[in-house]
Every structure is written in structure tokens, then in C-alpha cells.
C-alpha positions as CSV (number, residue, x, y, z in Angstrom):
1,M,-100.2,-46.8,-6.9
2,A,-98.5,-49.9,-7.8
3,E,-101.6,-51.6,-9.1
4,A,-102.6,-48.6,-11.1
5,L,-99.1,-48.5,-12.7
6,A,-99.2,-52.2,-13.4
7,T,-102.6,-51.7,-15.2
8,L,-101.1,-49.2,-17.5
9,L,-98.0,-51.3,-18.2
10,R,-99.8,-54.9,-18.8
11,P,-100.8,-54.2,-22.5
12,R,-97.2,-53.8,-23.2
13,Y,-95.7,-56.5,-20.8
14,L,-97.9,-59.5,-20.8
15,D,-95.7,-61.3,-18.0
16,L,-95.7,-58.5,-15.2
17,L,-95.0,-59.1,-11.7
18,V,-95.9,-56.7,-9.0
19,S,-93.9,-57.3,-5.9
20,S,-94.9,-55.9,-2.3
21,P,-92.9,-55.8,1.0
22,A,-93.0,-59.3,2.9
23,L,-94.7,-57.8,5.9
24,P,-96.2,-60.4,8.5
25,L,-99.7,-61.4,7.6
26,P,-102.5,-60.5,10.0
27,A,-103.7,-63.1,12.3
28,G,-106.3,-65.4,10.8
29,S,-105.6,-64.4,7.2
30,L,-105.5,-67.1,4.6
31,R,-102.4,-67.3,2.6
32,P,-102.4,-66.6,-1.1
33,E,-102.4,-69.7,-3.5
34,P,-100.1,-70.4,-5.0
35,E,-98.0,-69.0,-2.2
36,P,-95.7,-66.3,-3.6
37,L,-91.9,-66.3,-3.4
38,E,-90.3,-64.3,-0.8
39,R,-86.8,-63.0,-1.6
40,F,-84.9,-59.8,-0.5
41,G,-87.5,-58.9,2.0
42,R,-90.5,-58.9,-0.7
43,R,-93.1,-61.3,-2.2
44,F,-93.1,-62.1,-5.9
45,P,-96.2,-63.9,-7.3
46,L,-94.6,-66.0,-9.6
47,A,-96.4,-68.4,-12.0
48,P,-95.8,-72.0,-11.7
49,G,-92.6,-73.1,-13.6
50,R,-91.1,-69.6,-13.6
51,C,-88.1,-68.5,-11.9
52,L,-87.2,-64.8,-10.6
53,E,-83.9,-65.0,-12.6
54,E,-85.7,-64.6,-15.8
55,Y,-87.1,-61.2,-15.2
56,G,-85.7,-57.7,-15.4
57,A,-86.7,-55.1,-12.5
58,F,-88.2,-51.8,-12.8
59,Y,-88.3,-50.1,-9.2
60,V,-90.6,-47.4,-8.3
61,G,-89.7,-45.6,-5.1
62,G,-87.1,-43.3,-3.4
63,S,-87.3,-39.6,-2.8
64,E,-85.7,-36.5,-4.3
65,A,-84.8,-35.4,-0.8
66,S,-82.5,-38.6,-0.4
67,S,-78.9,-37.4,0.0
68,D,-77.5,-40.5,-1.3
69,P,-79.5,-43.1,-3.3
70,D,-77.0,-45.8,-2.6
71,L,-78.2,-45.9,1.0
72,D,-81.7,-47.0,0.2
73,P,-82.2,-50.1,1.9
74,D,-85.0,-51.7,-0.3
75,L,-83.2,-50.6,-3.3
76,S,-79.8,-52.0,-2.1
77,R,-81.4,-55.4,-1.3
78,L,-82.8,-55.7,-4.7
79,L,-79.6,-54.7,-6.4
80,L,-77.4,-57.1,-4.6
81,G,-79.7,-60.0,-5.1
82,W,-80.9,-59.4,-8.6
83,A,-79.3,-61.3,-11.4
84,P,-76.5,-59.2,-12.8
85,E,-77.2,-60.1,-16.4
86,R,-80.7,-58.9,-16.2
87,P,-81.8,-55.2,-16.6
88,F,-82.6,-53.3,-13.7
89,F,-84.2,-49.6,-13.9
90,S,-85.4,-47.3,-11.1
91,C,-87.9,-44.4,-11.3
92,C,-88.2,-41.7,-8.6
93,P,-91.9,-40.7,-8.1
94,D,-91.0,-37.1,-7.1
95,T,-89.1,-36.4,-10.3
96,G,-90.2,-39.1,-12.6
97,R,-86.6,-39.6,-13.7
98,T,-85.7,-43.0,-14.8
99,Q,-82.2,-44.5,-14.9
100,D,-80.1,-47.7,-15.4
101,E,-79.0,-49.0,-12.0
102,G,-76.3,-51.1,-13.5
103,A,-73.5,-49.0,-12.3
104,R,-74.9,-48.7,-8.8
105,A,-75.4,-52.3,-8.6
106,G,-71.6,-52.7,-9.1
107,R,-70.5,-50.5,-6.5
108,L,-72.6,-52.4,-4.1
109,R,-71.2,-55.6,-5.1
110,A,-67.7,-54.2,-4.8
111,R,-68.4,-53.1,-1.3
112,R,-69.9,-56.7,-0.4
113,R,-66.5,-58.2,-1.6
114,Y,-64.7,-55.9,0.6
115,L,-66.7,-56.5,3.7
116,V,-66.2,-60.4,3.0
117,E,-62.6,-59.8,2.9
118,R,-62.9,-57.7,6.3
119,A,-64.6,-60.7,7.8
120,R,-61.9,-63.0,6.6
121,D,-59.3,-61.0,8.3
122,A,-61.2,-60.5,11.5
123,R,-60.2,-62.3,14.7
124,V,-63.0,-61.2,16.9
125,V,-66.7,-61.0,15.8
126,G,-69.7,-59.4,17.4
127,L,-72.8,-61.0,16.7
128,L,-75.8,-58.3,17.3
129,A,-79.0,-59.9,18.3
130,G,-81.1,-57.4,16.4
131,T,-84.4,-59.6,16.5
132,L,-85.8,-61.7,19.4
133,G,-89.3,-62.4,18.1
134,V,-88.7,-63.8,14.6
135,A,-88.7,-67.4,14.0
136,R,-85.6,-69.6,14.2
137,H,-83.4,-66.6,15.5
138,R,-82.0,-68.8,18.2
139,E,-81.0,-71.5,15.5
140,A,-79.4,-68.9,13.4
141,L,-77.4,-67.4,16.3
142,A,-76.2,-70.8,17.1
143,H,-75.3,-71.4,13.4
144,L,-73.2,-68.0,13.3
145,Q,-71.6,-69.1,16.3
146,K,-70.6,-72.4,14.9
147,L,-69.3,-70.9,12.0
148,T,-67.1,-68.5,13.6
149,Q,-65.7,-71.2,15.9
150,A,-64.9,-73.5,12.9
151,A,-63.1,-70.5,11.2
152,G,-60.9,-70.0,14.1
153,K,-62.5,-66.8,15.3
154,R,-63.9,-65.7,18.6
155,S,-67.6,-64.5,18.8
156,Y,-69.7,-62.4,21.2
157,V,-73.3,-62.1,21.4
158,L,-74.6,-58.5,22.0
159,A,-78.1,-57.6,22.6
160,L,-78.1,-53.6,21.9
161,G,-81.3,-53.1,20.2
162,R,-81.1,-50.9,17.1
163,P,-77.3,-50.7,16.3
164,T,-76.0,-47.0,16.0
165,P,-72.3,-45.8,15.9
166,A,-72.4,-44.7,19.5
167,K,-73.3,-48.2,20.8
168,L,-70.9,-50.1,18.9
169,A,-68.0,-47.7,19.5
170,N,-68.2,-49.1,23.0
171,F,-66.8,-52.3,21.8
172,P,-63.4,-51.5,20.3
173,E,-62.1,-55.0,20.7
174,M,-64.5,-56.2,17.9
175,D,-63.1,-56.4,14.3
176,I,-66.5,-56.7,12.7
177,F,-70.2,-56.7,13.7
178,V,-72.7,-59.0,12.2
179,L,-76.4,-58.0,12.5
180,L,-78.9,-60.7,12.9
181,A,-82.3,-59.3,11.9
182,C,-85.0,-59.8,9.4
183,P,-84.8,-58.5,5.9
184,L,-86.9,-55.4,6.6
185,G,-84.9,-54.6,9.8
186,A,-81.3,-54.8,8.2
187,L,-79.3,-51.8,7.8
188,A,-78.8,-49.9,4.7
189,P,-75.1,-49.8,3.3
190,Q,-73.4,-47.4,5.6
191,P,-71.5,-44.4,4.5
192,S,-67.7,-44.5,5.0
193,G,-67.0,-43.1,8.6
194,G,-70.3,-44.1,9.8
195,F,-69.7,-47.0,12.1
196,F,-66.2,-47.5,13.9
197,R,-66.2,-51.1,12.6
198,P,-68.1,-52.5,9.5
199,V,-71.5,-54.1,10.1
200,L,-72.1,-57.3,7.9
201,A,-75.1,-59.3,7.0
202,P,-75.2,-62.9,8.0
203,C,-74.7,-64.4,4.4
204,E,-71.4,-62.1,4.3
205,L,-70.2,-64.0,7.3
206,E,-71.0,-67.3,5.7
207,A,-69.1,-66.4,2.7
208,A,-66.1,-65.5,4.8
209,C,-66.0,-68.5,7.0
210,N,-67.5,-71.3,4.9
211,P,-64.7,-72.4,2.4
212,A,-67.4,-74.6,0.5
213,W,-69.8,-71.4,0.0
214,P,-69.7,-70.7,-3.9
215,P,-67.2,-68.0,-5.0
216,P,-68.1,-64.2,-5.7
217,G,-70.5,-63.9,-8.7
218,L,-71.9,-67.5,-8.2
219,A,-73.1,-67.2,-4.6
220,P,-76.7,-65.6,-4.0
221,H,-77.2,-62.7,-1.9
222,L,-79.5,-63.9,0.9
223,T,-81.3,-61.1,3.1
224,H,-82.9,-63.6,5.4
225,Y,-80.8,-65.6,7.9
226,A,-83.2,-68.5,7.7
227,D,-81.8,-69.1,4.1
228,L,-78.6,-70.2,5.6
229,L,-80.0,-72.9,7.9
230,P,-80.6,-76.6,7.4
231,G,-83.6,-77.1,5.4
232,S,-83.2,-74.2,2.9
233,P,-82.2,-75.0,-0.7
234,F,-79.4,-72.3,-0.1
235,H,-78.0,-74.0,3.0
236,V,-74.3,-75.2,2.4
237,P,-73.0,-77.5,5.2
238,L,-69.4,-77.0,6.6
239,P,-66.7,-79.3,5.3
240,P,-65.4,-81.9,7.5
241,P,-62.1,-81.2,9.4
242,E,-60.1,-83.4,7.1
243,S,-61.3,-81.6,3.9
244,E,-58.7,-79.9,1.8
245,L,-60.8,-76.8,1.7
246,W,-59.5,-75.7,5.1
247,D,-55.9,-75.9,3.9
248,T,-56.4,-73.8,0.7
249,P,-53.9,-71.0,0.7
250,D,-55.6,-67.7,1.2
251,V,-54.2,-64.2,0.9
252,S,-55.7,-61.2,2.3
253,L,-56.7,-58.7,-0.6
254,I,-56.5,-55.8,2.0
255,S,-53.3,-56.4,4.0
256,G,-51.5,-58.7,1.4
257,E,-50.6,-61.1,4.2
258,L,-51.0,-64.8,3.9
259,R,-53.8,-65.9,6.2
260,P,-53.0,-69.0,8.4
261,P,-55.5,-72.0,8.0
262,P,-57.7,-72.2,10.8
263,A,-57.4,-74.5,13.7
264,W,-60.5,-76.4,13.1
265,K,-62.4,-77.5,16.2
266,S,-65.7,-79.2,16.2
267,P,-68.5,-77.0,17.6
268,D,-70.0,-80.1,19.2
269,E,-66.9,-80.7,21.5
270,P,-66.9,-79.3,25.0
271,G,-65.6,-75.7,25.2
272,C,-62.2,-75.1,26.7
273,S,-60.1,-72.1,27.3
274,A,-57.1,-71.4,25.1
275,L,-54.0,-71.4,27.2
276,T,-50.8,-69.4,26.2
277,P,-47.4,-70.2,27.6
278,R,-45.5,-67.5,29.2
279,P,-41.8,-67.4,29.5
280,Q,-41.9,-68.0,33.2
281,L,-43.8,-71.3,32.5
282,E,-46.9,-69.7,33.8
283,L,-50.2,-70.2,32.0
284,A,-52.7,-67.6,31.3
285,E,-56.1,-67.6,29.3
286,S,-55.7,-65.8,26.1
287,S,-58.3,-63.0,25.8
288,P,-59.3,-60.9,22.7
289,A,-59.5,-58.0,25.1
290,A,-56.2,-58.6,26.5
291,S,-54.6,-58.8,23.1
292,F,-56.2,-55.6,21.9
293,L,-55.0,-53.7,25.1
294,S,-51.4,-54.9,24.6
295,S,-51.4,-53.6,21.0
296,R,-52.3,-50.0,22.1
297,S,-49.5,-47.4,22.7
298,W,-51.2,-46.0,25.7
299,Q,-52.6,-48.6,28.3
300,G,-53.4,-46.3,31.3
301,L,-51.6,-44.8,34.1
302,E,-48.4,-46.5,35.5
303,P,-48.4,-46.8,39.3
304,R,-44.5,-47.2,39.3
305,L,-44.6,-48.2,43.0
306,G,-41.3,-47.2,44.9
307,E,-39.8,-45.6,41.9
308,T,-40.9,-41.9,42.6
309,P,-39.7,-39.8,45.6
310,V,-42.2,-39.2,48.6
311,T,-43.1,-35.3,48.7
312,G,-45.6,-33.3,50.7
313,A,-48.8,-32.2,49.4
314,V,-49.0,-28.8,47.8
315,S,-51.8,-26.3,47.0
316,G,-53.0,-26.6,43.5
317,R,-54.6,-24.1,41.2
318,R,-57.6,-22.4,42.2
319,G,-60.5,-21.1,39.8
320,I,-62.3,-22.5,36.8
321,A,-60.9,-23.7,33.6
322,I,-61.3,-20.3,31.5
323,A,-59.7,-18.1,34.3
324,Y,-57.5,-19.5,37.1
325,E,-56.5,-17.1,39.8
326,D,-52.8,-17.0,38.8
327,E,-53.4,-16.3,35.2
328,G,-54.8,-12.7,35.9
329,S,-57.3,-11.1,33.8
330,S,-57.2,-11.0,30.0
């Protein structure tokens, strides 16, 4: 279908690209020459000397039955990463309706900035290992751990398979989750109330924890975690501990409070437990789970040993919940 549509459009648009999903190539197949550019989970056969930022986009896809087009993962990746100054239109094959996607792209970028602010406010980060068979996933996981440690946050690695609201609700201590997956396995933008805590992409955590990362509007939206690693043209190394970037005043746009600068600690140093002094001159390890429990209004049953009188056992109520014996018939 895509090639047939391209055949009809080429007489009018001389420089026309047809992108395809960046699926793994079959074993033994030859790579095309020149090798196409891979961005946003798709392949773009760019001519030598051309860049993707020079092109507008016309997206053909989606379905009339879709309840919310903003949640289309393929279209969302393209809208977040496409150059804002270039036109972007979409067409639904079921209805033939064409529309300008500028407003939808603005909503997605605003949500992305909100998620970055949530990541900056977070103290405990859950790293979701969504892929274990893609190249460099261990290196990417170590990079995210190093990133959170340098920003003064705690991180925990969770291997849960495909994330669902029910699975992630078992970890209320986490402030945010970061899904480490290939571009085609990443989650679409979630509706409000979908997950108990927001699920971010690795590039959004990078924007929140790396003070050398470009500001919003200049930073690229990277859908593959490999683009954040050393050797990639998009890799931005962490500033050294003595850099003034770590001491820049920062105010949360969500709570309005001033964020303290992170206590920078080199990830290469041996790990040590953080100790918190108590009034009785005792030392106890500071735990995010313990801090979360102490902030809750109900912390479980209190034994109150020696504070309640001793009484004999008495007979309780008999029956089932809808009709106890002492309630009579209704």
C-alpha cells in the first residue's frame, strides 16, 4: 500500500521518502546500500548529504475504531521526535480524513516536559527491564543506574515482563518507572489514571538527571536507549563533580519548592550504605521503603503489649456475611 501511494505522489513530490518499521532483518539477509537512517523505530532511506530535519511528514495509519489517537504509539513517537518547524499531517485509511497534527504534537511535548519534572522530583526510581535480548541492554541499564546515582536518587531494577497497572501497583515506594525497551516495544503515552506512577522513556530520565543535557526545545527525542550510550552522536557525558552545573538553583514546576543540589558521588566508587543518626545515638540504614511507610497515616496494627486488659475468649458471630444468626431474617 505504501509503495502504491508513493507511486501516485512521486510526480508531484520529487524528493519523497517512504519509511518502514525498523524490524530486525532476517538472518543472512544483506543490508541495503546506503544503509538507511534508523530513528523513532523506523527506517528512512535518506540520500547522501540530506538530513531528516529537512522533510515534512505525512503519516498514513491509525484506525477509525481507535478511542484516542493520542495513544497511538507509532504516531506518538514520530510527533515527539519530528522537527517542530516542519509540517506534519496524518491520514486515516478507514475514513480518508486528513488533518494537521501540530496541536497534537504540542500536547505530547507538554506531557513530556511534565514527565521530566516528575523525574526531577522523584527520589526512588524503578528501572523496568523490558528487553533482555536486544544488544547493549546491560550497558544501558548500567548507564541509567549511574545516572540516577549521580543525581542523588535511588534506583531498583525490576524484571516484570510487559508492564501493566496491576504489576506496577505492587511497588508504591517508587516515585516513577523507566521502561528500558526497544523502540517498537515502548509503551504509548498513557491516559490519566492508567498507571499508579508515570512510566518514562530513558531519554526523559536523561533530561531530568543530566544537567548537561540540552534544554527543552533543543534536546532530541530519542526512542532507542542505545542513542544515550557512549559512541552515539547524541551521547552527553555527565559533568564532573566540581562542575557548576550541579549547583544551579532548580525549582520544581509541580510543587513550587526549591530542589536541593544532589550529593554527587562517583558511580565508580564502592557502594556504601547511607546511615542516618537517631536521637539515641543509634545508626540505622536509611531505606526508601521505611521512609515511605513512616509517611503513611496507617502503618499496620499496633500490638500495644501490656497496655490492654486480659479478658477471656468469647463466642463471636455465626453465619455468613449477608445473614448472621443474630440479625434475623429480612
